[in-house]
N, C-alpha and C positions, 0 to 999 in steps of 0.2 A: 505494499499500500504505500504509492508516493505521495509526496506533501509536495502540492504546487507552492502553498505558501509555507517556508520554513519555518521553526521555532523564531521568534525574534521579530517577524514581520507585525505590521501594524493592521490591526481592524478596525474598521467605522462600526459602531454597532447605534442605529438609532434607537432612542426611547430605552435607552439602557436600564433605567428602574423600572421596567416590567416585569413580569414575572418569568414569562420565559427567557427574555433578555438578561434577567440577573443570573440567572443558572448558563447562560452561554458564556456570559463575561468570565465568572468563575470556570468554566472550562478551559476557554485561550487561555485564561492568567495561569491558569496552574501547567498547563502545557508551553510555556514561555513566551506566548504572544504578546505583544503592547496591544493595549485597547484606548481608542479614542470613543468615547461616547456621549449621545446628545440625551439632554433632559430638559422640560418645561420651564422647571423651577428651583432656584438655590438650594431649599432643603431635598429636593429627591438628590442633588449633586452630593449633596454632604452625606446622606444615610447609605447610598449606594457605594461611595467611595468608600465607607467605614467598613462596610460588608467585606470587602475586596482587600482592604488594607488588615483587617481583621485576621482573616484567613490566610493571606498571602502577602505579608510584610513588605517583601522586595518587589510585587508585582506591580508591573505598570500600568496606570490606568490614568487617565484625563478625563474628565468630564464637563463638557461644557452646556452653558443654559441657553439652548435654542427655542424660544418660545412659539416659534412657527417653521417648517420645513420648508414650508413654499415662500418663504422671505426671496427677492429677488438676489441672485447672485450666492445665496448663502452656503449652497451645497458645494458650489467651487472651492469654496475655505474649506470646508469640513473634510473634506475628499483629498487634499494637497498631501502628496506622500502615501496616499493607503494602499496596501496590497489587497485587500478584500472588503467588501462591505457583507452585512448582513443588514436588511430593511427589514427592521423588527416593529417599529414605531407603527400604531393604527390609532384610529381615532375610537376609543372606549367610551364616549360621554353619553351612549344611547340617547342621544339627540334623536327627535323622532322626525326631525325634518330633513328628508334628504337631501337639500339642497344646501344644507350648512355642512355636510358630511362627507358626501361623494365627491363632489368637485375639487374643494380643495385637497381631498387626499390625494386623487388623479393628477393635479396640477403638481403636488408636491413629488411624487414617485416620479414622474417624466422628467421631473427637473433635476432629479436625482442620477436618473439613468444618461441624461446628456451629460452632466457634469463627470460622471463616470466614464464616459465613453470619449470625452475632451482630454482624461486623466491615465497619462501610458503606464503608471506604476500601478492600475488596479487591473488585477487580474482575475475576481469573482465577485460576484452579486450574486446575493441568495435573499430572496423573499419570501417573509413569513404569511405565507396564505391561510388556507383552512380547508377545512372538509368541506363547509357550504359552497366553495367554488366549484367542486364536484357534483354534489348534489343538493337539491330544494326539499328538504326532509318534510315540510309544508305541502309538497306535492306529490314527491312519492314517497311510498312505504310499502314494504312486503305485506300480500293480504296473507290469509291464513292458509300455512303448508306453501307458502312459498317465498322466494329471497329476491333480493334488491343488490346487484352487484357492483362494485365501484372500483373502477381501476383508475390507473394514470391518465387514461385518454377521456376520463367522465369529464362533465361541465355543467354545472348549474344552469339551465338554461331560461328560468321563469323568475328566481328572486329580484332582479331588475326591474321587471313592471310592477309586481306587486308593490316593491320600494315607492315607486312615483305615482301610487295611487294617490288622490285629491284628499284634503283633509276635509274633516277633523281627523287627529291622528291619536290612537291610545297609546299609553307607554309601551306595550306590546309591539307597536309598529318598529320600533327601533331595534327590534332583532331582524326585522326583514331589512333593515337598513344594512344591519351589519353584514348580513350574506350577502347583499348586493354590493357591499364596497368591497367585502372580498373578492369576489368574482371579478369585478370589475379592473380590479388593480392587477389580478393576474392576467385577465387577458390582456390589460395594456404591458405588463413586463414583457410576455411571450410576444406581442406584435411589435414592441422595440425589439427584440432579439430576431426576429424574421426581416423586419424592413432593413435595421440601420446595421445589423452583422457589426455589433462592437468587438473589440478586441480583446474582452472578457467572456469568460465563462459565465451562463444564467444559469440557477438552480431555484426553486421552489420547495418549500414544504408546506403539507397540508395536515396540521394537527388537529385531532379530536376536543375531546372534553379533558382538557390538561390539568393533572392532580401531581401533588409532590410538595415538598417543605416551601415553606412561604420564609424568605430569608430575612426580613426585618419589620420589624412592629409598624412600619409606618407604609409598608407595602399594602395594597388593598388584595393583591393574591389572586385576581384575576377567578378562572374557574374552580381553582383549587380553595377559594376562601368559602363556597358553598359546603364543601366538604368539612372540612378545619372547623367553620361555623356550627356545623350540625352536631359535630362531634363534642364541641364544648357546651352547647346548649339545644339539645332536639328541641325545643319548643322555639327557637329561634324563629323571628318574623319574615326572612327570606326562607323559604323552604329548598331543600336540598335539588328537588324536580323542576326550580325553576326555569334555569338553564339545563336542557337536555340534547343528549347528542346520540348518534348511533354507536359511537366508541368512546373509550377513555386511552388515554394515553400518559405515562409518565412524561415528568418536564424533563427529567434526565436523557432519556431516549430522545425526546425531541430536541433537545440541546445537541444530542451527538450527530442528530442526523442534519442538523445547520451546519454544525462543525465539517461533516464530511461534505459537504455542497461547498462550502469555503476553502476544503485545503485538499481534499482527496483527488488526485489527478484522475484516477477513474469516474468520478461522477461528473457527470458533462451535460448541460442542459436537461435535466431530468425533473420531473415533479415526485417528491418522494412521499408517500402517503406514512403520515405518523399516526397510526389508528392500530389501536392492540386492542383490548378486549371490549367485547359488549359492555354499552351502557345499561344497565338495570338496577334499579334501585333494590330491589330485593338481594342484588350482590352485595351492595354497599352496606347495608343492614347486617347481612351474615360476617361481613368484615369487620364492623363495629363491634358485635359479637364476640371476634375473635379475640380482636384487639384489647379490650377491657371488659371481660365477661362478669366484673364484679357489678357493673350499672344494667339496668335496667333500659332495653333499647325498645322504644316503641317503633313500628315500621313508619319508616321515612314518607312524608306527605306525599301523596299522588300513588304509590306501589299498587292499590288495589285496580287504579287505574290505568297503569302502563299500556300504552298502546301497541306494544309488541303483542302479536298475535301467535297463539300458540302454534308452535312448529313455523313458525316465521321467521328470518331474520335477515339481517346485512351481511353481505361479504366484503369484506375491502382486498384486494389482490396487493399484500405487503410483501411480497416474496423480495422483491430487490431492497427494501427498507430493512427487513430480518438480517439479510445478507451483510449487509453495510453495520449495522449494529455486531455482530460476530464480529466483522473485520477489527472491530473497537475492541474486542473482549469480552463481550456479552454471548456467551455459547448459546443462552436460552432466547436471544434476540431481543423482543421487548422484556421487560421488566416485568414480573408477573403482579397481578392485581393485586394483591393481598398486601403483598410488600410496598404498592405504590401508597394504598391508603394508609397503610400502617406508619408510612415518614411523612405522610401528609399529617397525620394526626398527631405524631408524638416528635417529628425534628422541626417542626414550625419553631419560628422565634417565640421564646415562651410568653414573650409581652404582648403579642399581636393580639386583636380583637377584631370581630367581624363587624363590618360595616354595610347595611343593606344597600346593594345595588340599585334599586330604585325609590327614591325618598317619597 
């Protein structure tokens, strides 16, 4: 497994304080890479730097406060001398107005790609996408005794239409916006590769419902917060079922697939599916019982009404992703589900407290 960016190389991570990005920066620094990260506020810059320096005192990280990645010329400065780019930042405001979310994101990604194409040092550009760019689970679902298959060639064809429905908007409309955002950003990403044929290799990673340890008390924790929040308080006002997905994936596996997209010579122009175990509330309930059998665990709200039909299933073609994870030393491929839940519940920052996604 050859590395296109040897240790010591400089990697730019946008939104470096995000849940996935925080684990990716730790992977990179541990392996000797230097990281330049962007955040939107000084407070975020402070705590993510603290996390990295606490674990790796000699690690090389420089975090810059960038309120808007779409600001004119900002990407030219950020990408200077960079070897690889992990474009992880995304609008997670859950704004229900698509005009406030999708156009700025597309503009920022386009600017980043154009800046990278003008920068000779850039060898790799990895985009954090989502399983929602491959399938619209609001429109597609396995019927009784059937299955839905998703592969690297699958695309969500319908969320963008739903996202642009006229107001009024319900809070849940924000999830449709997010699905469309991820789909349209990834389409732009691959169109750029096809049309412009830049001097760098492009890869994307499509995660499912991501879980794993939350590294700092000030981190929201993304979808992992729902699992940790339920473990801390099963009567939490934001139920575990609020965001569902066909698949669960460990954040460390997700980070390794990003790392492969950034550094592995053999990973070129690929969509890597970060989709491991099926997302089923009953499986979370069983995991909580095994992690702490001394407590009484009510069934996670929504379990009785799970949409998964008996005998039906989602199937993701993850052979390539498993192969990559094995090359990085994980003989079993994806991290086992129980271990992922255990790490989420027991290895997160002990001072972390849940904050509802929608107020």
